C-alpha positions as CSV (number, residue, x, y, z in Angstrom):
1,M,84.7,52.7,-30.0
2,K,86.1,56.0,-30.7
3,N,89.0,57.2,-28.6
4,N,87.0,60.3,-27.6
5,L,86.0,60.1,-24.0
6,T,85.2,63.7,-23.3
7,G,81.6,64.9,-22.5
8,N,79.4,65.9,-19.7
9,K,78.4,62.4,-18.7
10,G,80.5,60.3,-16.3
11,G,82.1,60.9,-12.9
12,I,82.1,58.8,-9.8
13,K,78.3,59.1,-9.7
14,A,77.9,57.2,-12.8
15,V,79.6,54.1,-11.3
16,S,78.2,54.6,-7.9
17,P,75.5,51.8,-8.4
18,L,78.2,49.2,-8.5
19,L,79.7,50.6,-5.3
20,V,76.3,50.5,-3.7
21,F,76.1,46.8,-4.8
22,V,79.7,46.1,-3.3
23,V,78.8,47.8,0.0
24,L,75.5,46.3,0.5
25,Y,76.4,42.7,-0.5
26,L,80.2,42.1,0.0
27,V,81.0,44.7,2.8
28,T,77.8,44.0,4.9
29,S,78.3,40.3,4.6
30,L,81.9,40.5,5.7
31,I,80.9,42.7,8.6
32,V,78.3,40.3,9.9
33,H,80.3,37.2,8.8
34,D,77.5,35.7,6.9
35,F,77.0,35.9,3.2
36,Y,73.4,34.7,3.4
37,K,72.2,37.8,5.4
38,V,71.9,39.9,2.3
39,P,70.6,37.8,-0.7
40,I,72.4,38.7,-3.9
41,T,69.0,39.2,-5.6
42,V,68.2,41.9,-3.0
43,A,71.5,43.6,-3.4
44,F,71.1,43.9,-7.1
45,M,67.6,45.0,-6.8
46,V,68.5,47.9,-4.3
47,S,71.4,48.8,-6.7
48,S,69.2,48.7,-9.8
49,V,66.4,50.9,-8.2
50,Y,69.3,53.4,-7.1
51,A,70.8,53.4,-10.6
52,V,67.4,54.2,-12.3
53,G,66.9,56.9,-9.6
54,I,70.1,58.8,-10.1
55,T,69.9,58.8,-14.0
56,R,68.9,62.2,-15.2
57,G,67.9,63.8,-18.4
58,I,65.3,61.3,-19.6
59,P,61.8,60.4,-18.1
60,L,61.4,57.5,-15.7
61,E,59.8,55.4,-18.4
62,E,62.9,55.8,-20.7
63,R,65.3,55.0,-17.8
64,I,63.3,51.7,-17.2
65,Q,63.7,51.0,-20.8
66,V,67.5,51.5,-20.8
67,Y,67.6,49.0,-17.9
68,S,65.4,46.5,-19.6
69,K,67.5,46.9,-22.7
70,G,70.5,45.6,-20.7
71,A,68.5,42.9,-18.9
72,G,67.3,41.6,-22.1
73,S,70.2,41.9,-24.4
74,S,70.7,39.3,-27.0
75,N,74.0,38.0,-25.5
76,L,72.4,37.8,-22.1
77,M,69.4,35.8,-23.3
78,L,71.6,33.3,-25.1
79,M,73.2,32.8,-21.6
80,V,69.8,32.5,-20.1
81,W,69.0,29.8,-22.5
82,I,72.1,27.9,-21.4
83,F,71.0,28.2,-17.8
84,I,67.6,26.8,-18.6
85,L,69.0,23.9,-20.6
86,A,71.5,23.2,-18.0
87,G,69.0,23.0,-15.2
88,A,66.8,20.7,-17.2
89,F,69.7,18.3,-18.0
90,A,71.3,18.5,-14.5
91,S,68.0,17.6,-12.8
92,S,66.9,14.8,-15.2
93,A,70.3,13.3,-15.2
94,K,70.4,13.3,-11.4
95,A,66.9,11.7,-11.2
96,T,68.1,9.1,-13.7
97,G,71.1,8.3,-11.6
98,A,73.5,9.4,-14.4
99,I,75.5,11.6,-12.2
100,D,75.9,9.1,-9.4
101,A,76.9,6.4,-11.8
102,T,79.5,8.6,-13.5
103,V,80.9,9.8,-9.9
104,N,81.1,6.0,-9.1
105,L,83.0,5.3,-12.2
106,S,85.4,8.2,-11.6
107,L,86.1,6.9,-8.0
108,H,86.8,3.4,-9.4
109,L,89.2,4.7,-12.1
110,L,91.1,7.5,-10.3
111,P,93.4,7.1,-7.2
112,D,92.4,9.1,-4.2
113,N,95.3,11.4,-4.4
114,L,94.5,12.2,-8.1
115,L,90.9,13.2,-7.7
116,L,91.3,16.9,-7.3
117,G,94.2,17.2,-9.8
118,G,92.2,14.9,-12.3
119,I,89.1,17.3,-12.1
120,F,91.5,20.3,-12.8
121,L,93.2,18.6,-15.8
122,A,89.8,17.5,-17.1
123,A,88.4,21.1,-16.9
124,C,91.7,22.4,-18.6
125,F,91.4,19.9,-21.4
126,I,87.7,20.3,-22.1
127,S,87.8,24.2,-22.0
128,M,90.8,24.1,-24.4
129,A,88.9,21.8,-26.7
130,I,85.5,23.7,-26.6
131,G,86.9,27.3,-26.0
132,T,84.3,28.2,-23.5
133,S,84.4,28.3,-19.7
134,V,80.6,28.3,-19.3
135,G,80.3,25.0,-21.3
136,T,83.0,23.3,-19.1
137,V,81.4,24.5,-15.9
138,V,78.1,23.1,-17.1
139,A,79.6,19.8,-18.0
140,L,81.8,19.2,-15.0
141,T,80.2,20.8,-12.0
142,P,77.5,18.1,-11.4
143,L,80.4,15.4,-11.5
144,A,82.7,17.6,-9.1
145,A,79.7,18.0,-6.7
146,G,78.9,14.3,-6.7
147,I,82.6,13.5,-6.0
148,A,82.5,16.0,-3.1
149,R,79.5,14.2,-1.7
150,E,81.0,10.7,-2.0
151,T,84.4,11.6,-0.6
152,G,83.5,14.2,2.1
153,G,85.4,16.8,0.2
154,E,84.6,20.4,0.4
155,L,81.9,21.3,-2.2
156,A,83.0,24.9,-2.7
157,L,86.6,23.7,-3.4
158,M,85.4,21.2,-6.0
159,V,83.4,23.7,-7.8
160,A,86.2,26.2,-7.7
161,I,88.7,23.6,-9.3
162,V,86.2,23.3,-12.2
163,V,85.9,27.1,-12.7
164,G,89.7,27.5,-12.5
165,G,90.4,24.9,-15.2
166,A,87.6,26.2,-17.2
167,F,89.3,29.7,-17.4
168,F,92.8,28.1,-18.2
169,G,91.2,26.9,-21.5
170,D,89.2,30.0,-22.1
171,N,92.2,32.0,-21.9
172,L,94.4,29.8,-24.2
173,S,92.0,28.1,-26.7
174,F,92.3,29.0,-30.3
175,I,88.5,29.0,-30.8
176,S,87.8,31.0,-27.5
177,D,85.9,34.2,-28.1
178,T,88.1,36.1,-25.7
179,T,91.3,34.8,-27.7
180,I,89.8,35.7,-31.0
181,T,88.6,39.1,-29.8
182,A,91.9,40.0,-28.2
183,T,93.9,39.1,-31.2
184,R,91.7,40.9,-33.6
185,T,91.5,44.2,-31.6
186,Q,95.3,44.2,-31.3
187,G,96.1,42.9,-34.9
188,C,98.2,39.9,-34.2
189,Q,98.0,36.2,-35.0
190,L,96.3,33.6,-32.8
191,R,99.5,31.5,-32.6
192,D,101.7,34.5,-31.6
193,K,99.3,35.4,-28.8
194,F,99.2,31.8,-27.7
195,K,103.1,31.7,-27.4
196,V,103.1,34.7,-25.2
197,N,100.0,33.7,-23.1
198,S,101.3,30.1,-22.6
199,M,104.6,31.2,-21.0
200,I,102.5,33.2,-18.4
201,V,99.7,30.8,-17.5
202,I,101.1,27.3,-18.0
203,P,103.4,27.9,-15.0
204,A,100.4,28.9,-13.2
205,A,98.5,25.9,-14.1
206,I,101.3,23.7,-13.0
207,L,101.5,25.4,-9.6
208,A,97.7,25.0,-9.2
209,F,97.9,21.3,-10.2
210,L,100.6,20.6,-7.6
211,L,98.5,22.4,-5.0
212,Y,95.5,20.4,-5.8
213,M,97.7,17.2,-5.5
214,F,98.9,18.3,-2.1
215,I,95.4,19.1,-1.0
216,G,94.0,15.8,-2.5
217,V,96.3,13.7,-0.1
218,H,93.6,14.1,2.4
219,I,90.7,13.1,0.0
220,H,89.6,9.4,0.5
221,A,87.1,7.5,-1.5
222,P,84.6,5.3,0.3
223,Q,86.0,1.8,0.8
224,Q,82.9,0.0,-0.5
225,L,81.8,1.6,-3.9
226,P,78.6,0.4,-5.6
227,D,78.8,-1.3,-8.9
228,V,78.7,1.1,-11.8
229,D,75.6,0.9,-14.0
230,G,77.1,1.3,-17.5
231,L,73.8,2.3,-19.2
232,K,73.3,5.3,-16.6
233,V,76.8,6.6,-17.4
234,V,75.9,6.9,-21.2
235,P,74.2,10.4,-20.9
236,Y,77.0,11.9,-19.0
237,L,79.7,10.4,-21.2
238,V,77.9,11.6,-24.3
239,V,77.7,15.2,-22.9
240,L,81.4,15.2,-22.2
241,V,82.4,13.6,-25.6
242,T,80.1,16.0,-27.6
243,A,81.4,18.9,-25.6
244,I,85.1,17.9,-26.2
245,I,84.5,17.5,-30.1
246,G,83.3,21.1,-30.2
247,M,79.4,20.7,-30.5
248,H,77.6,23.9,-29.3
249,V,76.8,23.8,-25.6
250,R,73.1,24.3,-26.1
251,V,72.9,21.3,-28.4
252,V,75.1,19.3,-26.1
253,L,72.6,20.1,-23.1
254,M,69.6,19.2,-25.3
255,I,71.1,15.8,-26.3
256,G,72.1,15.2,-22.6
257,S,68.4,15.8,-21.4
258,V,66.9,13.6,-24.2
259,L,69.3,10.8,-23.3
260,S,68.7,11.0,-19.5
261,G,65.0,10.8,-20.2
262,M,65.3,7.8,-22.4
263,V,67.6,6.0,-20.0
264,G,65.4,6.9,-17.0
265,I,62.2,5.6,-18.7
266,Y,63.8,2.5,-20.0
267,T,65.2,1.6,-16.6
268,G,62.0,2.4,-14.8
269,T,63.5,5.2,-12.8
270,Y,60.6,7.5,-13.8
271,D,57.8,7.6,-16.5
272,L,57.4,10.5,-19.2
273,F,55.7,12.7,-16.8
274,G,58.4,12.1,-14.2
275,W,61.0,13.2,-16.6
276,F,59.1,16.4,-17.4
277,G,58.7,17.0,-13.7
278,A,62.5,16.6,-13.2
279,M,63.4,18.9,-16.0
280,G,60.8,21.5,-14.8
281,Q,62.2,21.3,-11.2
282,G,65.8,21.8,-12.6
283,I,64.7,24.9,-14.6
284,T,62.9,26.2,-11.4
285,D,65.9,25.7,-9.2
286,L,68.0,28.0,-11.5
287,G,65.4,30.7,-11.5
288,E,67.2,32.9,-9.1
289,L,70.4,32.6,-11.2
290,I,68.4,33.7,-14.2
291,I,67.1,36.7,-12.2
292,I,70.5,37.8,-11.0
293,T,71.8,37.6,-14.5
294,M,69.2,39.9,-15.9
295,M,69.4,42.4,-13.1
296,A,73.2,42.5,-13.4
297,G,72.8,43.2,-17.2
298,G,70.2,45.9,-16.5
299,L,72.4,47.5,-13.9
300,M,75.5,47.5,-16.1
301,E,73.6,49.2,-19.1
302,I,72.5,52.0,-16.8
303,I,76.1,52.5,-15.7
304,R,77.2,52.5,-19.4
305,H,74.2,54.9,-20.3
306,N,75.3,57.4,-17.6
307,G,78.9,57.4,-18.9
308,G,80.5,55.2,-16.1
309,I,82.5,53.1,-18.6
310,D,83.8,56.2,-20.2
311,Y,84.8,57.7,-16.9
312,I,86.8,54.6,-15.9
313,L,88.6,54.7,-19.2
314,R,89.6,58.3,-18.8
315,T,90.7,57.9,-15.2
316,L,92.8,54.8,-15.8
317,T,94.6,56.3,-19.0
318,R,95.3,59.6,-17.4
319,H,98.8,59.2,-16.0
320,I,100.6,56.7,-18.4
321,S,104.2,57.6,-18.9
322,T,106.2,54.5,-19.6
323,K,105.8,51.2,-21.3
324,R,105.5,49.3,-18.0
325,G,102.8,51.9,-17.0
326,A,101.1,51.3,-20.4
327,E,100.9,47.5,-19.6
328,L,99.6,48.1,-16.2
329,S,96.9,50.4,-17.4
330,I,95.9,47.9,-20.0
331,A,95.5,45.3,-17.3
332,A,93.6,47.6,-15.1
333,L,91.4,48.9,-17.9
334,V,90.1,45.5,-18.9
335,S,89.8,44.3,-15.2
336,V,87.7,47.3,-14.1
337,I,85.5,47.1,-17.2
338,N,85.2,43.4,-16.7
339,L,83.8,44.2,-13.1
340,C,81.3,46.5,-14.6
341,T,80.1,44.3,-17.4
342,A,80.5,40.8,-15.9
343,N,81.6,39.6,-19.3
344,N,85.2,39.1,-20.4
345,T,84.4,39.3,-24.0
346,V,82.4,42.4,-23.8
347,A,85.2,44.0,-21.7
348,I,87.9,43.2,-24.3
349,I,85.6,44.6,-27.1
350,T,85.0,47.8,-25.0
351,V,88.7,48.5,-24.4
352,G,90.3,46.9,-27.3
353,P,90.6,49.9,-29.6
354,L,91.8,52.1,-26.9
355,V,94.4,49.5,-25.8
356,K,95.7,49.2,-29.4
357,D,96.2,53.1,-29.4
358,I,98.0,52.8,-26.0
359,A,100.2,49.9,-27.0
360,G,101.1,51.8,-30.3
361,Q,101.9,54.9,-28.5
362,Y,104.1,53.4,-25.9
363,G,105.7,50.6,-27.8
364,V,103.9,47.7,-26.2
365,D,104.3,44.6,-28.4
366,K,100.8,43.8,-29.8
367,R,101.2,40.1,-28.9
368,K,101.9,41.2,-25.3
369,S,98.9,43.6,-25.2
370,A,96.6,40.8,-26.6
371,S,97.9,38.4,-23.9
372,I,97.3,41.1,-21.1
373,L,93.8,41.8,-22.4
374,D,92.8,38.1,-22.4
375,T,94.6,37.0,-19.2
376,F,93.4,39.8,-17.0
377,S,89.9,39.5,-18.4
378,C,89.7,35.8,-17.5
379,F,91.4,36.5,-14.2
380,T,88.7,39.0,-13.2
381,Q,85.9,37.1,-14.7
382,G,87.0,34.0,-12.7
383,L,86.7,35.9,-9.4
384,I,83.4,37.9,-9.5
385,P,80.5,36.2,-7.7
386,Y,78.0,37.7,-10.2
387,G,79.8,36.4,-13.4
388,A,78.1,33.7,-15.3
389,Q,80.7,31.0,-14.5
390,L,80.5,31.4,-10.8
391,L,76.8,31.7,-10.9
392,M,76.4,28.6,-13.0
393,G,78.7,26.6,-10.8
394,A,76.9,27.8,-7.6
395,G,73.5,27.2,-9.2
396,L,74.3,23.6,-10.2
397,A,75.9,22.8,-6.8
398,A,73.3,24.8,-4.8
399,I,75.7,26.8,-2.8
400,N,76.4,30.5,-2.6
401,P,78.8,31.9,-5.3
402,I,80.8,33.7,-2.6
403,D,81.7,30.3,-1.0
404,I,83.6,29.5,-4.1
405,V,85.8,32.6,-4.3
406,P,88.3,31.7,-1.5
407,H,89.0,28.4,-3.2
408,L,89.8,29.9,-6.8
409,Y,93.5,29.1,-6.5
410,Y,94.2,29.0,-10.3
411,P,92.7,32.4,-11.1
412,F,94.6,33.9,-8.2
413,I,97.8,32.3,-9.2
414,A,97.3,33.2,-13.0
415,G,96.5,36.7,-12.1
416,T,99.7,36.9,-10.0
417,C,101.8,35.5,-12.7
418,A,100.3,38.0,-15.2
419,L,101.1,40.8,-13.0
420,L,104.7,39.6,-12.4
421,S,105.0,39.3,-16.3
422,I,104.5,43.1,-16.4
423,L,106.7,44.1,-13.5
424,L,109.5,41.8,-14.4
425,R,109.3,42.4,-18.2
426,Y,108.6,38.7,-18.9
427,P,108.8,37.1,-21.4
428,K,111.6,39.3,-22.5
429,K,111.3,38.6,-26.2
430,Y,107.8,40.3,-26.2
431,S,108.6,43.0,-23.6
C-alpha cells in the first residue's frame, strides 16, 4: 500500500455504514437489554443496503458488484468452507456420541477445579501448535460446550475460554499468519518478535489461567459419570491430534466427519443415510453464520471502495509527535482497521507498510512495532462479535456471539498488558 492517502474519497460518510451497524445492533440491544431483539443478520442487511445507497459515482449495478466482490472474496470463501466442514463434523460427531464420550473422558481425567484452566491451556497449546485461532475454536468448542452441559457451567464462559486461548497461540505461534505478516511488514525476525511478544502476553495468560482456576472452584462434575466408550472417543481424539501436528484444518474436519460416520455406522447409531442427514443438518445449522460472514465481507468492501480505510489511516496518523505517540497510533491503526475488516491478518497487511514508515520516522524498534501490530490485531479480533472466531464458537455452541464477549477475560487482559507496555515503555530493551 502506498503511503499516499490523499484524494477526494473518504470522510466520516465512508465509514458511516459501520456506525449504522453498531447503533442498530449493539446500541439498540443495550437499550432494550436484549441482544436477540435485533438479529445480527438484519443489522448487517440494513447496514449493507445503506452502504450501497450512499455510494456515489458508479451505477447501482456496479455498486452491487463491489459489494458482491467483498462477499465472495477468495479468503472469505475459504473461511466459509471451514464453516461448512465444521458443521458437518460437529453434527455427525454429536449424533455418533463422540463428543459426549470425549466429554466424559475429560471429566474422568481432570479434577473439577482444573476443568476451566485445563480448557484454556489446551486452547493455548493447540493454537500454538497449529498457528490458527479458527482451527482451535473448531476443535475445542464442542468439547467445551459438552463440559458446560455436564457440569452446569455457563456455556458462554466455556466458549470464551476456548476463544481466549486460541488467540494466545495465534498471537505467538511461529506459523501463525499474523506473526508471519507482522514480521515481514516490519522487517524483523520471527524469534525476535516472539521474545518481545512473549514478555507482554505470557503474564496476561498466567493471570487469565489463575482467574479461571478461581472461577473453576465452583465447577463440579456429576458424581455418577457414565463409562467411556473408547471407540466413540476415536474421531474426536484423531481431530485433536491431527490438528496439533499441523494438518490443515479443512483436512482435519473431513477426516473427523468420515471417522464419525464409520463409528456411527459400525456401532449402529445410524445408517449411511442417517450420517448424511446428520451432516446436512450441521451444515444447515451454520447457514446463518455463513450469511453473516458474507454480508460482513461485502459491507467492508463497500467501506474500502468509498475510501473509509484511507480516511481512518489519515485521521489516526495526523497528530503523532513522540515515540510513545507513534506506538499508540500503531495500536489504534491496526485495531480500527481490524474492526472494519473483521480479519486480523488483513488488518496487518493493510497498515503494515504505513506502520513501518511511522516506526522508522519516530525510532520505534521494529521488533516492538511487529509485536504491537500482532497483539492489538488479535486483541481486537478476539472481541468483535462479527469476527470469524466468535461467530464460529457461537455457531457451534448455538448461542449469540454477544453473550460470549463479557467472558473474554484473556483478550481483555492481553489488550491491557499491551497498552501498559506502550505507556510504561516495557520491555525497556525494545522501547
